[in-house]
TORSE-344884 format. One record per residue (C-alpha): x, y, z; residue in three letters. Coordinates in steps of 0.05 Angstrom, whole numbers, padded with zeros to 5 digits, always signed. Layout:
XYZala
...
This chain:
+00269-00039+00504met
+00296+00023+00533gly
+00279+00054+00602val
+00251+00114+00563ala
+00187+00067+00560met
+00173+00057+00632ser
+00206+00114+00670ser
+00166+00170+00695ser
+00224+00221+00693ala
+00218+00274+00637pro
+00263+00268+00580phe
+00282+00320+00526ser
+00255+00318+00459pro
+00319+00298+00430ser
+00330+00244+00481thr
+00263+00213+00463leu
+00277+00214+00391val
+00347+00184+00399ala
+00314+00127+00440asp
+00263+00116+00384tyr
+00316+00111+00327val
+00353+00060+00368ser
+00289+00016+00381gln
+00260+00022+00308leu
+00272-00050+00295ser
+00226-00067+00351glu
+00175-00019+00328tyr
+00180-00049+00261glu
+00168-00114+00290ala
+00105-00089+00327leu
+00083-00059+00262arg
+00086-00124+00223ser
+00050-00162+00281ala
-00005-00109+00284ala
-00020-00112+00210val
-00022-00191+00212ala
-00068-00186+00272his
-00115-00141+00238met
-00115-00182+00172ala
-00130-00245+00208arg
-00190-00214+00247leu
-00219-00183+00182leu
-00212-00252+00144gln
-00240-00292+00201glu
-00299-00244+00203ala
-00312-00251+00131gly
-00309-00175+00124leu
-00288-00152+00052asn
-00248-00088+00058ile
-00207-00047+00010his
-00139-00052+00044his
-00100-00054+00107val
-00034-00014+00117thr
+00009+00005+00170ala
+00066+00059+00183arg
+00117+00080+00232leu
+00123+00152+00252lys
+00187+00180+00222lys
+00238+00207+00273pro
+00230+00277+00242ala
+00154+00274+00250ser
+00164+00253+00322leu
+00211+00310+00335ala
+00165+00360+00309asp
+00107+00332+00353lys
+00150+00336+00414leu
+00167+00408+00401arg
+00096+00428+00382arg
+00068+00394+00450lys
+00121+00415+00497val
+00111+00378+00566gly
+00059+00327+00543arg
+00101+00268+00530tyr
+00154+00241+00576his
+00168+00171+00552thr
+00158+00138+00485leu
+00101+00099+00516gly
+00062+00161+00521asp
+00062+00173+00448val
+00005+00132+00421thr
+00015+00136+00347asp
+00087+00114+00334leu
+00058+00054+00302val
-00007+00064+00262gly
-00054+00012+00228val
-00103+00038+00177arg
-00164+00001+00155val
-00198+00028+00090ile
-00266+00003+00080thr
-00307+00004+00015tyr
-00369+00029+00048phe
-00382+00077+00112glu
-00425+00021+00138ser
-00366-00026+00142asp
-00332+00024+00188val
-00379+00007+00244ala
-00371-00071+00226ala
-00294-00068+00236val
-00302-00022+00295ser
-00343-00073+00332arg
-00288-00127+00313leu
-00232-00083+00342val
-00274-00070+00406glu
-00285-00144+00411gly
-00216-00169+00400cys
-00168-00117+00423cys
-00149-00085+00488glu
-00172-00014+00474val
-00147+00047+00511asp
-00216+00085+00516trp
-00185+00148+00545asp
-00146+00160+00483his
-00196+00130+00427ser
-00250+00168+00390ile
-00305+00159+00345asp
-00305+00220+00303lys
-00368+00206+00268ser
-00405+00222+00334lys
-00376+00291+00342met
-00364+00317+00269his
-00393+00384+00249asp
-00438+00379+00185pro
-00382+00398+00143asp
-00328+00349+00173arg
-00338+00287+00128phe
-00266+00273+00121gly
-00255+00262+00191tyr
-00317+00216+00205met
-00273+00154+00214gly
-00257+00118+00278val
-00189+00123+00316his
-00173+00070+00369tyr
-00112+00066+00415val
-00097-00007+00431val
-00046-00049+00471arg
-00013-00112+00440pro
-00041-00172+00478ser
+00000-00237+00489ala
-00068-00275+00479ser
-00068-00260+00405gln
-00018-00305+00366pro
+00012-00249+00323glu
+00036-00215+00390phe
+00052-00275+00433ala
+00121-00288+00406ala
+00141-00212+00401leu
+00118-00195+00472leu
+00157-00259+00495asp
+00221-00233+00460ala
+00211-00158+00476his
+00169-00155+00541pro
+00174-00078+00542gly
+00127-00073+00481leu
+00071-00093+00528ser
+00075-00021+00554asp
+00066+00010+00483leu
+00002+00027+00449arg
-00013+00034+00373phe
-00066+00069+00334glu
-00119+00037+00293ile
-00155+00085+00241gln
-00218+00060+00206ile
-00246+00101+00148arg
-00285+00086+00085ser
-00250+00097+00018ile
-00286+00165+00008leu
-00274+00189+00079gln
-00198+00171+00066his
-00198+00206-00002ala
-00226+00269+00029trp
-00176+00265+00087ala
-00114+00255+00045glu
-00133+00311-00002ile
-00150+00355+00055glu
-00085+00337+00090his
-00045+00350+00028asp
-00077+00423+00022leu
-00049+00434+00092gly
-00120+00445+00124tyr
-00118+00413+00190lys
-00180+00446+00218asn
-00237+00492+00195arg
-00204+00551+00219glu
-00143+00542+00177ala
-00188+00540+00112val
-00194+00610+00080pro
-00268+00633+00082arg
-00270+00637+00006glu
-00249+00566-00001val
-00290+00542+00058arg
-00358+00540+00021arg
-00330+00493-00032arg
-00308+00449+00024phe
-00375+00444+00052tyr
-00406+00429-00016arg
-00353+00377-00028leu
-00367+00344+00037ala
-00438+00339+00024gly
-00426+00306-00046leu
-00378+00258-00016leu
-00426+00236+00039glu
-00483+00229-00009met
-00437+00185-00055ala
-00417+00140+00006asp
-00495+00130+00020glu
-00508+00115-00052glu
-00451+00067-00057phe
-00482+00034+00005met
-00550+00033-00026ala
-00521-00001-00090leu
-00492-00055-00045ala
-00553-00069-00011arg
-00588-00073-00081met
-00537-00121-00103ser
-00546-00165-00043arg
-00624-00163-00049asp
-00619-00179-00127tyr
-00578-00242-00112ala
-00625-00262-00053ala
-00686-00262-00100thr
-00653-00293-00160leu
-00673-00365-00143pro
-00749-00344-00138glu
-00748-00300-00198arg
-00712-00353-00241val
-00764-00402-00219gln
-00826-00360-00233glu
-00807-00311-00285glu
-00742-00329-00320pro
-00756-00287-00380glu
-00754-00223-00333ser
-00687-00243-00309val
-00632-00213-00350phe
-00564-00247-00365ile
-00513-00217-00317asp
-00454-00234-00276val
-00500-00251-00215gln
-00554-00293-00257ser
-00496-00327-00291val
-00462-00343-00227ser
-00529-00372-00199tyr
-00547-00410-00262leu
-00477-00449-00265leu
-00499-00491-00205gly
-00574-00498-00229gln
-00608-00539-00287pro
-00604-00535-00346pro
-00531-00509-00341val
-00505-00559-00288arg
-00536-00622-00317pro
-00513-00603-00385leu
-00439-00590-00358asp
-00441-00659-00327leu
-00461-00689-00391glu
-00403-00660-00429val
-00356-00678-00371ala
-00381-00751-00375glu
-00375-00752-00454ala
-00300-00731-00444leu
-00288-00780-00385gly
-00271-00723-00335val
-00293-00691-00277thr
-00337-00628-00274leu
-00297-00576-00231leu
-00355-00552-00194val
-00311-00511-00145asp
-00266-00482-00197trp
-00238-00416-00168pro
-00240-00367-00224asp
-00285-00307-00205pro
-00273-00281-00278glu
-00309-00341-00304arg
-00381-00314-00299pro
-00355-00247-00327val
-00331-00279-00393arg
-00392-00323-00396leu
-00437-00262-00390thr
-00402-00231-00449ser
-00400-00289-00489leu
-00477-00296-00483leu
-00487-00225-00495asp
-00447-00230-00560tyr
-00490-00289-00584val
-00554-00251-00571gly
-00579-00287-00508val
-00605-00234-00460his
-00651-00269-00413ser
-00650-00329-00369val
-00715-00355-00400gly
-00684-00350-00469gln
-00619-00385-00449leu
-00663-00442-00417gln
-00699-00450-00485lys
-00637-00449-00524glu
-00602-00502-00481leu
-00661-00549-00484ala
-00664-00541-00559arg
-00590-00554-00574phe
-00571-00597-00517ala
-00555-00659-00557pro
-00515-00616-00604asp
-00476-00586-00549ile
-00455-00649-00518val
-00433-00680-00586arg
-00396-00620-00606phe
-00362-00613-00543ala
-00340-00686-00542ala
-00310-00679-00611ala
-00278-00610-00603leu
-00245-00610-00535leu
-00202-00673-00548pro
-00167-00628-00600gln
-00159-00570-00554leu
-00128-00610-00496arg
-00075-00557-00482glu
-00130-00503-00470ala
-00167-00540-00417trp
-00135-00602-00389thr
-00087-00562-00343pro
-00146-00549-00300ala
-00156-00622-00288gly
-00227-00628-00314gly
-00284-00589-00348ala
-00296-00522-00319arg
-00367-00494-00301pro
-00405-00465-00356gly
-00371-00509-00410thr
-00437-00523-00442ser
-00450-00450-00449leu
-00380-00442-00483val
-00396-00495-00535his
-00466-00468-00547tyr
-00434-00398-00565ala
-00387-00433-00612leu
-00443-00472-00642leu
-00482-00402-00651arg
-00418-00368-00682ala
-00411-00426-00732cys
-00486-00424-00752val
-00496-00349-00754asn
-00457-00313-00806pro
-00459-00247-00768ser
-00422-00280-00713leu
-00346-00295-00711glu
-00318-00358-00678ala
-00252-00317-00665arg
-00290-00267-00619glu
-00310-00324-00577val
-00245-00351-00572ile
-00215-00281-00555lys
-00269-00274-00499met
-00251-00342-00467leu
-00177-00335-00480asp
-00170-00407-00510leu
-00105-00392-00548met
-00065-00450-00515gly
-00014-00473-00563thr
-00052-00460-00628gln
-00054-00396-00664ser
-00122-00355-00668glu
-00130-00378-00738arg
-00118-00452-00726gln
-00167-00449-00671leu
-00223-00420-00714val
-00205-00472-00768arg
-00209-00530-00716thr
-00273-00504-00691val
-00306-00497-00760arg
-00282-00566-00783glu
-00311-00598-00720thr
-00374-00563-00729tyr
-00378-00589-00802arg
-00360-00659-00786glu
-00404-00670-00725val
-00466-00622-00732ile
-00474-00607-00804ser
-00459-00680-00824ala
-00507-00705-00771gly
-00563-00658-00796thr
-00554-00681-00866glu
-00556-00755-00847glu
-00621-00740-00808arg
-00653-00706-00865glu
-00627-00758-00916gly
C-alpha cells in the first residue's frame, strides 16, 4: 500500500483520491474478504438474514467528501468508509443479534462506531440501524492471506451497517429524495415523514410478532396433533411436521418397501410441503385429524396403487434415488381424484410437476388405467 495510509503528513484531496485510485485492486480484495467474513459468521451462527452486500466508495464520492470536510482526513486510513458492508435483516430484532455477532468476532473501533437506535428522535426510523467501524484481523481466515500479501491493509478500517429491511427501505427512499437530516425536510413535508416513520415502525413490530407466532405455532404442533388433531389445520408447518410422524412416515416406508427403494427422509426440497399442502386442500382434506382417518381407511389401497403406478413413471421419481417424503399423500390424492368426479387427476399432476417424459394426457391416462386395474378390479373381486 502507498505511504498515504501511514504517514501523518497532510495530503491534498487530489493526492488522496489519486492514491485511492492507484490502490483500488487492493481495496476490492478487502471488500471481497469482508463480505466472505460476514457471510461465514452469519452462517455459522444460524442467522437467517435477507442479504449481505458490499461496496467501494467511488473516487468522485471520496473527492466530494474530502472537499466538504476540509482538514478532517490526512491519509486514506482516516477514511473509515472506503469499504462498506451492509447486512439487511428481515426483522428489527435480528439487528441486535447480528450486532452481538460483530462485537464478538470483529475488532471494533468504538470511537467511530454508533448504534443509532439509541439516539434517534421519535421520527428517525430510517436511521435506527447500527454502524460499526472494524479492522481486518489476521486471526480470521478471510483476512489472513490478504494481510500477509498486503500488510498495509491492517491499518485500514471498513464499515459494517446493519438494518432491518424496512429500515433499509426508509433510508434508501429518504436518501433518494435528498433528505439527509430533519432540517433539510420542508415543514409541509415533515409531518408526512413522521406519520410514515410510525407506520414503518409498527410494521416492523408486527412482522416480528408474526415471526414469534409462527415459531410458537411450530413448537406446540406435537402436543396439539397428539391431543386435538381435528383442531390442527393442514398448512405448510403441520405438513412438514407430519412428514416425519405416523401415519405418514410409516405409510411412506411401506410404499418405499413395496418398490424396493429407500425413503429419502432427508430430501432437501423446501417446496415439497408447500405442494403437498395445496394438494390436500384440493382434495378436500383440511385438518390433521381428517387426514389421519383418511390414511387409516385407505392405507392398503395407497400402497397397492403406488406399487403399481410408480414403476410406470420412473422418469418422474427415480432421478431422486428413492421415494420422496409424502409419497403416500401423493397417491392418496391421486386415488381421490380417480374416485371423485369433481376432482381432476391432471390438477394433481400439475401441482406435483410430474410431467417427466410423458405428456399430461398420457400421465392422466396412466393414472386412471392403473386405478381401474388395481383398485377397481380389487374392489370388484372382494365384492364378488
